[in-house]
N, CA, C and O atoms as a GROMACS GRO file, in nm:
protein
  640
    1MET      N    1   3.197   9.450   9.747
    1MET     CA    2   3.331   9.406   9.724
    1MET      C    3   3.427   9.488   9.808
    1MET      O    4   3.419   9.611   9.814
    2LYS      N    5   3.514   9.419   9.870
    2LYS     CA    6   3.611   9.487   9.956
    2LYS      C    7   3.723   9.546   9.870
    2LYS      O    8   3.731   9.517   9.751
    3GLY      N    9   3.812   9.628   9.930
    3GLY     CA   10   3.924   9.689   9.860
    3GLY      C   11   4.025   9.587   9.807
    3GLY      O   12   4.027   9.471   9.848
    4LEU      N   13   4.106   9.635   9.717
    4LEU     CA   14   4.208   9.549   9.654
    4LEU      C   15   4.317   9.511   9.754
    4LEU      O   16   4.347   9.586   9.848
    5ASN      N   17   4.376   9.396   9.735
    5ASN     CA   18   4.484   9.347   9.820
    5ASN      C   19   4.613   9.419   9.779
    5ASN      O   20   4.658   9.403   9.665
    6GLU      N   21   4.673   9.495   9.866
    6GLU     CA   22   4.792   9.573   9.835
    6GLU      C   23   4.916   9.517   9.904
    6GLU      O   24   5.009   9.592   9.935
    7LYS      N   25   4.919   9.388   9.928
    7LYS     CA   26   5.033   9.328   9.996
    7LYS      C   27   5.146   9.293   9.899
    7LYS      O   28   5.257   9.273   9.949
    8GLY      N   29   5.130   9.283   9.771
    8GLY     CA   30   5.232   9.244   9.672
    8GLY      C   31   5.309   9.365   9.621
    8GLY      O   32   5.284   9.478   9.661
    9ILE      N   33   5.404   9.338   9.530
    9ILE     CA   34   5.482   9.447   9.470
    9ILE      C   35   5.442   9.459   9.324
    9ILE      O   36   5.402   9.361   9.260
   10THR      N   37   5.453   9.579   9.273
   10THR     CA   38   5.414   9.602   9.134
   10THR      C   39   5.533   9.578   9.042
   10THR      O   40   5.647   9.568   9.088
   11LEU      N   41   5.506   9.569   8.915
   11LEU     CA   42   5.610   9.550   8.814
   11LEU      C   43   5.707   9.668   8.814
   11LEU      O   44   5.827   9.649   8.797
   12ILE      N   45   5.657   9.787   8.832
   12ILE     CA   46   5.742   9.907   8.836
   12ILE      C   47   5.839   9.898   8.953
   12ILE      O   48   5.957   9.928   8.937
   13GLU      N   49   5.793   9.859   9.068
   13GLU     CA   50   5.881   9.846   9.185
   13GLU      C   51   5.989   9.741   9.160
   13GLU      O   52   6.105   9.761   9.197
   14LEU      N   53   5.951   9.632   9.099
   14LEU     CA   54   6.046   9.525   9.070
   14LEU      C   55   6.152   9.573   8.970
   14LEU      O   56   6.271   9.545   8.988
   15LEU      N   57   6.112   9.645   8.868
   15LEU     CA   58   6.207   9.699   8.770
   15LEU      C   59   6.302   9.801   8.833
   15LEU      O   60   6.420   9.804   8.800
   16MET      N   61   6.252   9.882   8.924
   16MET     CA   62   6.336   9.980   8.992
   16MET      C   63   6.442   9.911   9.078
   16MET      O   64   6.558   9.953   9.079
   17VAL      N   65   6.403   9.806   9.149
   17VAL     CA   66   6.498   9.730   9.232
   17VAL      C   67   6.605   9.667   9.144
   17VAL      O   68   6.722   9.670   9.179
   18LEU      N   69   6.567   9.610   9.030
   18LEU     CA   70   6.663   9.550   8.936
   18LEU      C   71   6.759   9.656   8.879
   18LEU      O   72   6.879   9.631   8.868
   19ALA      N   73   6.706   9.772   8.844
   19ALA     CA   74   6.790   9.878   8.788
   19ALA      C   75   6.892   9.928   8.891
   19ALA      O   76   7.010   9.944   8.859
   20ILE      N   77   6.847   9.952   9.012
   20ILE     CA   78   6.938  10.000   9.118
   20ILE      C   79   7.042   9.893   9.152
   20ILE      O   80   7.159   9.923   9.170
   21SER      N   81   6.996   9.767   9.159
   21SER     CA   82   7.090   9.657   9.187
   21SER      C   83   7.195   9.646   9.077
   21SER      O   84   7.313   9.623   9.105
   22SER      N   85   7.153   9.661   8.952
   22SER     CA   86   7.247   9.654   8.839
   22SER      C   87   7.352   9.764   8.847
   22SER      O   88   7.470   9.740   8.822
   23ILE      N   89   7.309   9.882   8.882
   23ILE     CA   90   7.402   9.996   8.895
   23ILE      C   91   7.503   9.969   9.006
   23ILE      O   92   7.622   9.992   8.989
   24ILE      N   93   7.456   9.922   9.119
   24ILE     CA   94   7.545   9.893   9.232
   24ILE      C   95   7.644   9.782   9.198
   24ILE      O   96   7.762   9.794   9.230
   25ILE      N   97   7.598   9.677   9.132
   25ILE     CA   98   7.686   9.566   9.093
   25ILE      C   99   7.789   9.613   8.991
   25ILE      O  100   7.906   9.576   9.001
   26THR      N  101   7.749   9.695   8.894
   26THR     CA  102   7.842   9.747   8.794
   26THR      C  103   7.948   9.835   8.859
   26THR      O  104   8.066   9.824   8.825
   27LEU      N  105   7.909   9.921   8.951
   27LEU     CA  106   8.006  10.005   9.022
   27LEU      C  107   8.103   9.920   9.103
   27LEU      O  108   8.224   9.943   9.101
   28GLY      N  109   8.051   9.822   9.172
   28GLY     CA  110   8.137   9.733   9.251
   28GLY      C  111   8.236   9.659   9.163
   28GLY      O  112   8.353   9.647   9.198
   29TYR      N  113   8.190   9.608   9.050
   29TYR     CA  114   8.278   9.537   8.957
   29TYR      C  115   8.387   9.629   8.903
   29TYR      O  116   8.504   9.591   8.897
   30SER      N  117   8.349   9.750   8.863
   30SER     CA  118   8.448   9.842   8.806
   30SER      C  119   8.553   9.882   8.910
   30SER      O  120   8.670   9.896   8.876
   31ILE      N  121   8.512   9.901   9.033
   31ILE     CA  122   8.608   9.933   9.140
   31ILE      C  123   8.702   9.814   9.164
   31ILE      O  124   8.823   9.832   9.178
   32LEU      N  125   8.646   9.694   9.170
   32LEU     CA  126   8.727   9.574   9.189
   32LEU      C  127   8.824   9.555   9.074
   32LEU      O  128   8.942   9.527   9.097
   33PHE      N  129   8.778   9.568   8.950
   33PHE     CA  130   8.862   9.551   8.833
   33PHE      C  131   8.974   9.655   8.831
   33PHE      O  132   9.089   9.621   8.801
   34SER      N  133   8.942   9.779   8.861
   34SER     CA  134   9.042   9.886   8.864
   34SER      C  135   9.147   9.860   8.970
   34SER      O  136   9.266   9.881   8.947
   35THR      N  137   9.104   9.815   9.087
   35THR     CA  138   9.198   9.783   9.195
   35THR      C  139   9.290   9.668   9.157
   35THR      O  140   9.410   9.674   9.183
   36MET      N  141   9.235   9.566   9.094
   36MET     CA  142   9.317   9.451   9.052
   36MET      C  143   9.419   9.493   8.946
   36MET      O  144   9.533   9.448   8.950
   37LYS      N  145   9.379   9.578   8.854
   37LYS     CA  146   9.470   9.625   8.749
   37LYS      C  147   9.583   9.708   8.809
   37LYS      O  148   9.699   9.692   8.771
   38THR      N  149   9.551   9.796   8.901
   38THR     CA  150   9.651   9.879   8.968
   38THR      C  151   9.746   9.792   9.050
   38THR      O  152   9.867   9.818   9.053
   39THR      N  153   9.693   9.692   9.116
   39THR     CA  154   9.776   9.601   9.196
   39THR      C  155   9.872   9.523   9.107
   39THR      O  156   9.989   9.508   9.142
   40ASP      N  157   9.825   9.474   8.994
   40ASP     CA  158   9.913   9.402   8.900
   40ASP      C  159  10.026   9.492   8.851
   40ASP      O  160  10.141   9.450   8.846
   41LYS      N  161   9.992   9.615   8.815
   41LYS     CA  162  10.093   9.708   8.765
   41LYS      C  163  10.197   9.736   8.875
   41LYS      O  164  10.317   9.736   8.849
   42SER      N  165  10.150   9.759   8.995
   42SER     CA  166  10.240   9.786   9.107
   42SER      C  167  10.329   9.665   9.136
   42SER      O  168  10.448   9.681   9.163
   43MET      N  169  10.272   9.545   9.132
   43MET     CA  170  10.350   9.423   9.156
   43MET      C  171  10.458   9.404   9.050
   43MET      O  172  10.571   9.365   9.082
   44ASN      N  173  10.425   9.431   8.925
   44ASN     CA  174  10.524   9.418   8.817
   44ASN      C  175  10.638   9.518   8.834
   44ASN      O  176  10.755   9.483   8.816
   45GLU      N  177  10.605   9.641   8.870
   45GLU     CA  178  10.709   9.741   8.893
   45GLU      C  179  10.797   9.702   9.012
   45GLU      O  180  10.918   9.721   9.009
   46THR      N  181  10.735   9.650   9.116
   46THR     CA  182  10.810   9.607   9.234
   46THR      C  183  10.902   9.490   9.201
   46THR      O  184  11.017   9.487   9.247
   47GLU      N  185  10.854   9.395   9.122
   47GLU     CA  186  10.939   9.282   9.079
   47GLU      C  187  11.060   9.331   9.002
   47GLU      O  188  11.172   9.283   9.024
   48LEU      N  189  11.039   9.426   8.910
   48LEU     CA  190  11.151   9.481   8.833
   48LEU      C  191  11.252   9.551   8.924
   48LEU      O  192  11.373   9.531   8.908
   49ARG      N  193  11.205   9.631   9.017
   49ARG     CA  194  11.295   9.702   9.108
   49ARG      C  195  11.370   9.604   9.199
   49ARG      O  196  11.489   9.621   9.223
   50ASN      N  197  11.300   9.503   9.248
   50ASN     CA  198  11.366   9.402   9.332
   50ASN      C  199  11.474   9.328   9.253
   50ASN      O  200  11.583   9.303   9.305
   51GLU      N  201  11.444   9.294   9.130
   51GLU     CA  202  11.544   9.226   9.046
   51GLU      C  203  11.664   9.319   9.022
   51GLU      O  204  11.778   9.274   9.022
   52ALA      N  205  11.637   9.448   9.001
   52ALA     CA  206  11.745   9.545   8.981
   52ALA      C  207  11.835   9.551   9.105
   52ALA      O  208  11.957   9.558   9.092
   53VAL      N  209  11.775   9.550   9.222
   53VAL     CA  210  11.853   9.553   9.347
   53VAL      C  211  11.939   9.427   9.358
   53VAL      O  212  12.058   9.436   9.389
   54LEU      N  213  11.879   9.311   9.333
   54LEU     CA  214  11.955   9.186   9.341
   54LEU      C  215  12.070   9.182   9.242
   54LEU      O  216  12.181   9.139   9.275
   55ILE      N  217  12.045   9.226   9.119
   55ILE     CA  218  12.150   9.226   9.016
   55ILE      C  219  12.262   9.321   9.055
   55ILE      O  220  12.379   9.284   9.046
   56THR      N  221  12.228   9.442   9.097
   56THR     CA  222  12.333   9.538   9.129
   56THR      C  223  12.412   9.496   9.253
   56THR      O  224  12.533   9.519   9.260
   57GLN      N  225  12.347   9.434   9.351
   57GLN     CA  226  12.420   9.386   9.468
   57GLN      C  227  12.519   9.276   9.430
   57GLN      O  228  12.634   9.278   9.475
   58GLN      N  229  12.476   9.182   9.348
   58GLN     CA  230  12.566   9.075   9.303
   58GLN      C  231  12.678   9.132   9.218
   58GLN      O  232  12.794   9.090   9.231
   59PHE      N  233  12.645   9.226   9.132
   59PHE     CA  234  12.746   9.289   9.047
   59PHE      C  235  12.846   9.368   9.132
   59PHE      O  236  12.966   9.367   9.104
   60ASP      N  237  12.797   9.437   9.235
   60ASP     CA  238  12.886   9.510   9.327
   60ASP      C  239  12.987   9.415   9.391
   60ASP      O  240  13.106   9.445   9.397
   61ARG      N  241  12.939   9.300   9.439
   61ARG     CA  242  13.029   9.201   9.500
   61ARG      C  243  13.131   9.148   9.399
   61ARG      O  244  13.247   9.125   9.433
   62THR      N  245  13.087   9.129   9.275
   62THR     CA  246  13.177   9.077   9.172
   62THR      C  247  13.288   9.178   9.142
   62THR      O  248  13.402   9.139   9.120
   63LEU      N  249  13.254   9.306   9.140
   63LEU     CA  250  13.351   9.409   9.104
   63LEU      C  251  13.426   9.468   9.224
   63LEU      O  252  13.503   9.563   9.208
   64LEU      N  253  13.405   9.415   9.342
   64LEU     CA  254  13.472   9.465   9.460
   64LEU      C  255  13.624   9.449   9.445
   64LEU      O  256  13.672   9.340   9.415
   65ASN      N  257  13.697   9.557   9.464
   65ASN     CA  258  13.844   9.560   9.457
   65ASN      C  259  13.903   9.528   9.319
   65ASN      O  260  14.018   9.487   9.310
   66ILE      N  261  13.826   9.546   9.214
   66ILE     CA  262  13.878   9.522   9.079
   66ILE      C  263  13.978   9.632   9.044
   66ILE      O  264  13.954   9.751   9.065
   67ASP      N  265  14.094   9.588   8.988
   67ASP     CA  266  14.200   9.682   8.954
   67ASP      C  267  14.207   9.715   8.806
   67ASP      O  268  14.262   9.818   8.767
   68GLU      N  269  14.151   9.628   8.722
   68GLU     CA  270  14.166   9.648   8.578
   68GLU      C  271  14.044   9.594   8.503
   68GLU      O  272  13.990   9.488   8.536
   69ILE      N  273  14.003   9.669   8.402
   69ILE     CA  274  13.894   9.628   8.312
   69ILE      C  275  13.953   9.613   8.174
   69ILE      O  276  14.021   9.703   8.124
   70ASP      N  277  13.927   9.498   8.111
   70ASP     CA  278  13.978   9.470   7.977
   70ASP      C  279  13.859   9.437   7.886
   70ASP      O  280  13.813   9.322   7.884
   71PRO      N  281  13.809   9.536   7.810
   71PRO     CA  282  13.696   9.510   7.720
   71PRO      C  283  13.734   9.406   7.613
   71PRO      O  284  13.844   9.410   7.558
   72ILE      N  285  13.643   9.315   7.585
   72ILE     CA  286  13.666   9.211   7.484
   72ILE      C  287  13.611   9.254   7.349
   72ILE      O  288  13.676   9.234   7.247
   73ASN      N  289  13.493   9.311   7.349
   73ASN     CA  290  13.433   9.358   7.224
   73ASN      C  291  13.383   9.500   7.247
   73ASN      O  292  13.369   9.544   7.361
   74GLY      N  293  13.357   9.569   7.140
   74GLY     CA  294  13.309   9.706   7.155
   74GLY      C  295  13.256   9.759   7.024
   74GLY      O  296  13.274   9.698   6.919
   75ASP      N  297  13.191   9.873   7.032
   75ASP     CA  298  13.142   9.938   6.911
   75ASP      C  299  13.204  10.077   6.900
   75ASP      O  300  13.289  10.114   6.981
   76GLU      N  301  13.160  10.152   6.801
   76GLU     CA  302  13.219  10.284   6.775
   76GLU      C  303  13.191  10.384   6.888
   76GLU      O  304  13.261  10.485   6.897
   77THR      N  305  13.093  10.358   6.974
   77THR     CA  306  13.063  10.449   7.084
   77THR      C  307  13.144  10.417   7.210
   77THR      O  308  13.140  10.491   7.308
   78GLY      N  309  13.219  10.307   7.205
   78GLY     CA  310  13.297  10.266   7.321
   78GLY      C  311  13.221  10.172   7.414
   78GLY      O  312  13.273  10.133   7.518
   79SER      N  313  13.099  10.137   7.377
   79SER     CA  314  13.019  10.043   7.457
   79SER      C  315  13.059   9.900   7.423
   79SER      O  316  13.098   9.871   7.310
   80PHE      N  317  13.050   9.813   7.522
   80PHE     CA  318  13.082   9.672   7.499
   80PHE      C  319  12.991   9.586   7.586
   80PHE      O  320  12.927   9.635   7.678
   81THR      N  321  12.987   9.456   7.554
   81THR     CA  322  12.900   9.364   7.628
   81THR      C  323  12.978   9.253   7.695
   81THR      O  324  12.920   9.170   7.765
   82THR      N  325  13.110   9.250   7.675
   82THR     CA  326  13.193   9.147   7.738
   82THR      C  327  13.324   9.211   7.783
   82THR      O  328  13.385   9.289   7.709
   83PHE      N  329  13.368   9.177   7.904
   83PHE     CA  330  13.498   9.225   7.951
   83PHE      C  331  13.552   9.132   8.057
   83PHE      O  332  13.479   9.052   8.116
   84ASN      N  333  13.683   9.143   8.081
   84ASN     CA  334  13.747   9.072   8.191
   84ASN      C  335  13.777   9.174   8.301
   84ASN      O  336  13.829   9.282   8.274
   85ALA      N  337  13.746   9.138   8.423
   85ALA     CA  338  13.773   9.222   8.539
   85ALA      C  339  13.881   9.153   8.621
   85ALA      O  340  13.864   9.038   8.663
   86SER      N  341  13.993   9.222   8.642
   86SER     CA  342  14.107   9.161   8.712
   86SER      C  343  14.134   9.226   8.846
   86SER      O  344  14.120   9.347   8.864
   87ASP      N  345  14.172   9.141   8.940
   87ASP     CA  346  14.211   9.184   9.073
   87ASP      C  347  14.353   9.133   9.094
   87ASP      O  348  14.379   9.014   9.076
   88PHE      N  349  14.446   9.221   9.132
   88PHE     CA  350  14.587   9.186   9.143
   88PHE      C  351  14.636   9.184   9.287
   88PHE      O  352  14.587   9.258   9.372
   89ASN      N  353  14.732   9.098   9.311
   89ASN     CA  354  14.806   9.098   9.438
   89ASN      C  355  14.904   9.215   9.434
   89ASN      O  356  14.930   9.269   9.327
   90PRO      N  357  14.958   9.254   9.549
   90PRO     CA  358  15.056   9.364   9.551
   90PRO      C  359  15.178   9.338   9.462
   90PRO      O  360  15.240   9.433   9.413
   91ASP      N  361  15.213   9.210   9.440
   91ASP     CA  362  15.328   9.179   9.354
   91ASP      C  363  15.294   9.178   9.205
   91ASP      O  364  15.379   9.147   9.122
   92GLY      N  365  15.168   9.213   9.169
   92GLY     CA  366  15.129   9.223   9.030
   92GLY      C  367  15.071   9.096   8.970
   92GLY      O  368  15.031   9.095   8.854
   93THR      N  369  15.065   8.990   9.047
   93THR     CA  370  15.004   8.866   8.997
   93THR      C  371  14.853   8.868   9.022
   93THR      O  372  14.804   8.935   9.113
   94HIS      N  373  14.782   8.794   8.939
   94HIS     CA  374  14.636   8.785   8.955
   94HIS      C  375  14.601   8.715   9.086
   94HIS      O  376  14.663   8.616   9.124
   95LYS      N  377  14.501   8.769   9.153
   95LYS     CA  378  14.449   8.701   9.272
   95LYS      C  379  14.372   8.577   9.227
   95LYS      O  380  14.338   8.561   9.110
   96GLU      N  381  14.344   8.491   9.324
   96GLU     CA  382  14.267   8.371   9.295
   96GLU      C  383  14.131   8.410   9.236
   96GLU      O  384  14.070   8.508   9.278
   97ASN      N  385  14.086   8.332   9.138
   97ASN     CA  386  13.959   8.356   9.066
   97ASN      C  387  13.961   8.487   8.988
   97ASN      O  388  13.856   8.548   8.966
   98SER      N  389  14.077   8.531   8.946
   98SER     CA  390  14.089   8.653   8.868
   98SER      C  391  14.169   8.621   8.742
   98SER      O  392  14.265   8.544   8.752
   99PRO      N  393  14.136   8.674   8.628
   99PRO     CA  394  14.027   8.767   8.599
   99PRO      C  395  13.892   8.696   8.593
   99PRO      O  396  13.883   8.574   8.573
  100VAL      N  397  13.788   8.776   8.611
  100VAL     CA  398  13.651   8.728   8.600
  100VAL      C  399  13.595   8.778   8.468
  100VAL      O  400  13.597   8.897   8.439
  101ASN      N  401  13.544   8.684   8.387
  101ASN     CA  402  13.482   8.721   8.261
  101ASN      C  403  13.338   8.761   8.288
  101ASN      O  404  13.261   8.685   8.347
  102ILE      N  405  13.302   8.881   8.244
  102ILE     CA  406  13.166   8.933   8.262
  102ILE      C  407  13.110   8.963   8.124
  102ILE      O  408  13.173   9.030   8.044
  103LYS      N  409  12.990   8.911   8.098
  103LYS     CA  410  12.933   8.931   7.965
  103LYS      C  411  12.781   8.920   7.966
  103LYS      O  412  12.720   8.864   8.056
  104ILE      N  413  12.724   8.977   7.860
  104ILE     CA  414  12.582   8.959   7.832
  104ILE      C  415  12.576   8.850   7.726
  104ILE      O  416  12.631   8.865   7.617
  105ASP      N  417  12.510   8.739   7.760
  105ASP     CA  418  12.504   8.624   7.668
  105ASP      C  419  12.366   8.561   7.677
  105ASP      O  420  12.318   8.527   7.785
  106ASN      N  421  12.302   8.548   7.561
  106ASN     CA  422  12.166   8.491   7.556
  106ASN      C  423  12.071   8.561   7.654
  106ASN      O  424  11.996   8.496   7.727
  107GLU      N  425  12.076   8.693   7.653
  107GLU     CA  426  11.988   8.778   7.735
  107GLU      C  427  12.017   8.771   7.885
  107GLU      O  428  11.940   8.822   7.965
  108ASN      N  429  12.127   8.707   7.924
  108ASN     CA  430  12.162   8.693   8.065
  108ASN      C  431  12.293   8.764   8.095
  108ASN      O  432  12.380   8.775   8.008
  109LEU      N  433  12.307   8.812   8.218
  109LEU     CA  434  12.431   8.870   8.266
  109LEU      C  435  12.508   8.759   8.338
  109LEU      O  436  12.461   8.705   8.438
  110LEU      N  437  12.625   8.727   8.286
  110LEU     CA  438  12.709   8.622   8.343
  110LEU      C  439  12.835   8.683   8.402
  110LEU      O  440  12.898   8.768   8.340
  111ALA      N  441  12.871   8.638   8.521
  111ALA     CA  442  12.995   8.680   8.586
  111ALA      C  443  13.068   8.554   8.627
  111ALA      O  444  13.024   8.480   8.715
  112GLY      N  445  13.180   8.530   8.561
  112GLY     CA  446  13.255   8.407   8.589
  112GLY      C  447  13.176   8.283   8.552
  112GLY      O  448  13.190   8.178   8.615
  113GLY      N  449  13.093   8.294   8.450
  113GLY     CA  450  13.011   8.181   8.406
  113GLY      C  451  12.883   8.162   8.484
  113GLY      O  452  12.803   8.076   8.450
  114LYS      N  453  12.863   8.240   8.590
  114LYS     CA  454  12.743   8.227   8.674
  114LYS      C  455  12.641   8.333   8.634
  114LYS      O  456  12.673   8.452   8.623
  115GLN      N  457  12.518   8.289   8.612
  115GLN     CA  458  12.410   8.381   8.576
  115GLN      C  459  12.370   8.464   8.696
  115GLN      O  460  12.341   8.410   8.804
  116ILE      N  461  12.368   8.597   8.678
  116ILE     CA  462  12.333   8.688   8.787
  116ILE      C  463  12.183   8.715   8.792
  116ILE      O  464  12.125   8.721   8.900
  117ASN      N  465  12.121   8.732   8.678
  117ASN     CA  466  11.978   8.764   8.675
  117ASN      C  467  11.892   8.638   8.684
  117ASN      O  468  11.937   8.528   8.654
  118SER      N  469  11.767   8.656   8.728
  118SER     CA  470  11.670   8.546   8.733
  118SER      C  471  11.625   8.512   8.592
  118SER      O  472  11.635   8.594   8.500
  119ASP      N  473  11.577   8.390   8.574
  119ASP     CA  474  11.535   8.345   8.442
  119ASP      C  475  11.420   8.426   8.384
  119ASP      O  476  11.407   8.436   8.262
  120GLN      N  477  11.337   8.483   8.469
  120GLN     CA  478  11.220   8.559   8.424
  120GLN      C  479  11.259   8.695   8.366
  120GLN      O  480  11.175   8.763   8.307
  121PHE      N  481  11.385   8.735   8.382
  121PHE     CA  482  11.428   8.868   8.341
  121PHE      C  483  11.540   8.859   8.238
  121PHE      O  484  11.625   8.771   8.244
  122SER      N  485  11.536   8.953   8.143
  122SER     CA  486  11.637   8.960   8.036
  122SER      C  487  11.720   9.087   8.055
  122SER      O  488  11.668   9.192   8.092
  123LEU      N  489  11.850   9.074   8.028
  123LEU     CA  490  11.939   9.191   8.030
  123LEU      C  491  12.003   9.210   7.893
  123LEU      O  492  12.116   9.260   7.883
  124GLU      N  493  11.932   9.171   7.790
  124GLU     CA  494  11.983   9.170   7.653
  124GLU      C  495  12.043   9.304   7.610
  124GLU      O  496  12.146   9.306   7.544
  125ASN      N  497  11.981   9.415   7.647
  125ASN     CA  498  12.028   9.547   7.600
  125ASN      C  499  12.120   9.617   7.700
  125ASN      O  500  12.147   9.736   7.684
  126THR      N  501  12.168   9.546   7.798
  126THR     CA  502  12.262   9.603   7.896
  126THR      C  503  12.398   9.622   7.830
  126THR      O  504  12.446   9.535   7.758
  127THR      N  505  12.460   9.736   7.856
  127THR     CA  506  12.593   9.764   7.798
  127THR      C  507  12.687   9.819   7.906
  127THR      O  508  12.644   9.869   8.010
  128PHE      N  509  12.816   9.808   7.875
  128PHE     CA  510  12.922   9.859   7.962
  128PHE      C  511  13.003   9.961   7.884
  128PHE      O  512  13.016   9.952   7.762
  129LYS      N  513  13.056  10.058   7.956
  129LYS     CA  514  13.144  10.160   7.895
  129LYS      C  515  13.252  10.191   7.996
  129LYS      O  516  13.224  10.212   8.114
  130PHE      N  517  13.377  10.195   7.949
  130PHE     CA  518  13.490  10.221   8.039
  130PHE      C  519  13.562  10.346   7.994
  130PHE      O  520  13.617  10.352   7.884
  131GLN      N  521  13.562  10.449   8.081
  131GLN     CA  522  13.629  10.576   8.053
  131GLN      C  523  13.684  10.632   8.184
  131GLN      O  524  13.619  10.625   8.288
  132ASN      N  525  13.803  10.688   8.178
  132ASN     CA  526  13.864  10.757   8.292
  132ASN      C  527  13.863  10.671   8.418
  132ASN      O  528  13.824  10.719   8.526
  133ASP      N  529  13.905  10.548   8.407
  133ASP     CA  530  13.910  10.453   8.519
  133ASP      C  531  13.774  10.432   8.586
  133ASP      O  532  13.768  10.397   8.704
  134GLN      N  533  13.666  10.451   8.512
  134GLN     CA  534  13.532  10.424   8.564
  134GLN      C  535  13.456  10.337   8.465
  134GLN      O  536  13.455  10.362   8.345
  135LEU      N  537  13.392  10.234   8.520
  135LEU     CA  538  13.306  10.148   8.441
  135LEU      C  539  13.163  10.196   8.462
  135LEU      O  540  13.113  10.198   8.574
  136THR      N  541  13.098  10.234   8.354
  136THR     CA  542  12.958  10.274   8.358
  136THR      C  543  12.876  10.159   8.302
  136THR      O  544  12.900  10.111   8.191
  137VAL      N  545  12.779  10.114   8.381
  137VAL     CA  546  12.693  10.004   8.339
  137VAL      C  547  12.553  10.060   8.316
  137VAL      O  548  12.494  10.123   8.404
  138HIS      N  549  12.503  10.035   8.197
  138HIS     CA  550  12.364  10.073   8.166
  138HIS      C  551  12.282   9.944   8.171
  138HIS      O  552  12.274   9.869   8.074
  139PHE      N  553  12.221   9.921   8.287
  139PHE     CA  554  12.138   9.802   8.306
  139PHE      C  555  12.002   9.827   8.241
  139PHE      O  556  11.936   9.927   8.268
  140VAL      N  557  11.960   9.735   8.155
  140VAL     CA  558  11.826   9.736   8.098
  140VAL      C  559  11.764   9.602   8.136
  140VAL      O  560  11.793   9.499   8.075
  141ILE      N  561  11.679   9.604   8.237
  141ILE     CA  562  11.620   9.482   8.292
  141ILE      C  563  11.478   9.471   8.239
  141ILE      O  564  11.395   9.559   8.261
  142LYS      N  565  11.451   9.361   8.170
  142LYS     CA  566  11.319   9.341   8.108
  142LYS      C  567  11.253   9.217   8.164
  142LYS      O  568  11.312   9.109   8.167
  143ASN      N  569  11.130   9.233   8.209
  143ASN     CA  570  11.050   9.119   8.254
  143ASN      C  571  10.998   9.050   8.128
  143ASN      O  572  10.918   9.108   8.054
  144THR      N  573  11.043   8.927   8.103
  144THR     CA  574  11.008   8.859   7.978
  144THR      C  575  10.860   8.820   7.972
  144THR      O  576  10.808   8.799   7.862
  145SER      N  577  10.793   8.809   8.084
  145SER     CA  578  10.652   8.771   8.081
  145SER      C  579  10.559   8.891   8.056
  145SER      O  580  10.452   8.875   7.998
  146THR      N  581  10.600   9.010   8.100
  146THR     CA  582  10.515   9.128   8.081
  146THR      C  583  10.569   9.224   7.974
  146THR      O  584  10.494   9.305   7.921
  147GLY      N  585  10.697   9.214   7.943
  147GLY     CA  586  10.757   9.305   7.845
  147GLY      C  587  10.799   9.439   7.904
  147GLY      O  588  10.854   9.522   7.832
  148LYS      N  589  10.774   9.462   8.033
  148LYS     CA  590  10.809   9.589   8.097
  148LYS      C  591  10.960   9.595   8.121
  148LYS      O  592  11.023   9.494   8.151
  149GLU      N  593  11.016   9.716   8.107
  149GLU     CA  594  11.160   9.737   8.125
  149GLU      C  595  11.187   9.835   8.238
  149GLU      O  596  11.105   9.921   8.269
  150PHE      N  597  11.304   9.819   8.298
  150PHE     CA  598  11.354   9.911   8.402
  150PHE      C  599  11.499   9.942   8.366
  150PHE      O  600  11.579   9.850   8.350
  151GLU      N  601  11.532  10.069   8.354
  151GLU     CA  602  11.669  10.109   8.319
  151GLU      C  603  11.738  10.172   8.439
  151GLU      O  604  11.676  10.242   8.519
  152LEU      N  605  11.867  10.144   8.449
  152LEU     CA  606  11.945  10.192   8.561
  152LEU      C  607  12.089  10.211   8.516
  152LEU      O  608  12.145  10.124   8.450
  153TYR      N  609  12.148  10.324   8.550
  153TYR     CA  610  12.290  10.349   8.522
  153TYR      C  611  12.366  10.340   8.655
  153TYR      O  612  12.320  10.391   8.757
  154LYS      N  613  12.480  10.276   8.651
  154LYS     CA  614  12.561  10.266   8.772
  154LYS      C  615  12.707  10.279   8.732
  154LYS      O  616  12.750  10.224   8.630
  155LYS      N  617  12.784  10.352   8.813
  155LYS     CA  618  12.928  10.372   8.787
  155LYS      C  619  13.009  10.299   8.893
  155LYS      O  620  12.974  10.296   9.011
  156TYR      N  621  13.120  10.241   8.847
  156TYR     CA  622  13.213  10.170   8.934
  156TYR      C  623  13.354  10.225   8.911
  156TYR      O  624  13.400  10.233   8.797
  157GLY      N  625  13.419  10.263   9.019
  157GLY     CA  626  13.559  10.306   9.009
  157GLY      C  627  13.650  10.188   9.035
  157GLY      O  628  13.613  10.094   9.105
  158LEU      N  629  13.770  10.191   8.978
  158LEU     CA  630  13.867  10.084   9.000
  158LEU      C  631  13.935  10.102   9.134
  158LEU      O  632  13.947  10.214   9.185
  159ALA      N  633  13.979   9.991   9.192
  159ALA     CA  634  14.039   9.992   9.326
  159ALA      C  635  14.173  10.063   9.329
  159ALA      O  636  14.203  10.135   9.424
  160LYS      N  637  14.252  10.045   9.231
  160LYS     CA  638  14.388  10.098   9.219
  160LYS      C  639  14.437  10.160   9.346
  160LYS      O  640  14.550  10.209   9.351
   0.00000   0.00000   0.00000
């Protein structure tokens, strides 16, 4: 009888290949999953920051050359969510499109009736405070789909 045929693979070799392959696939999956999670988090933060930039730029344009702030409502801390912003001519009369009503209404920031924030974002907890001829805005921008918030304080001086 001649020697045994050794051209095939043994069960042990097959199990070792499966075990090593499983480890490699698991590592690859965990790296991919971790990368996707980090990318999602980064994208959400970027969306919030971009929305904050757009809101503040629009708000800056709205408050350009404002001479007077007239709070409509307020609390004991001096914070309010609605005010009129007025721009005057040199003779003391209101300029065209003045005063502009600015308010937080139904989670949106409205300036002159126009919504400033995107529908995907809420500004429900945003407040205004007026002291020493400066308007301080505490922007609280919330992504309604993820629940993540971005807070920003900004001060505006009057044109006077």
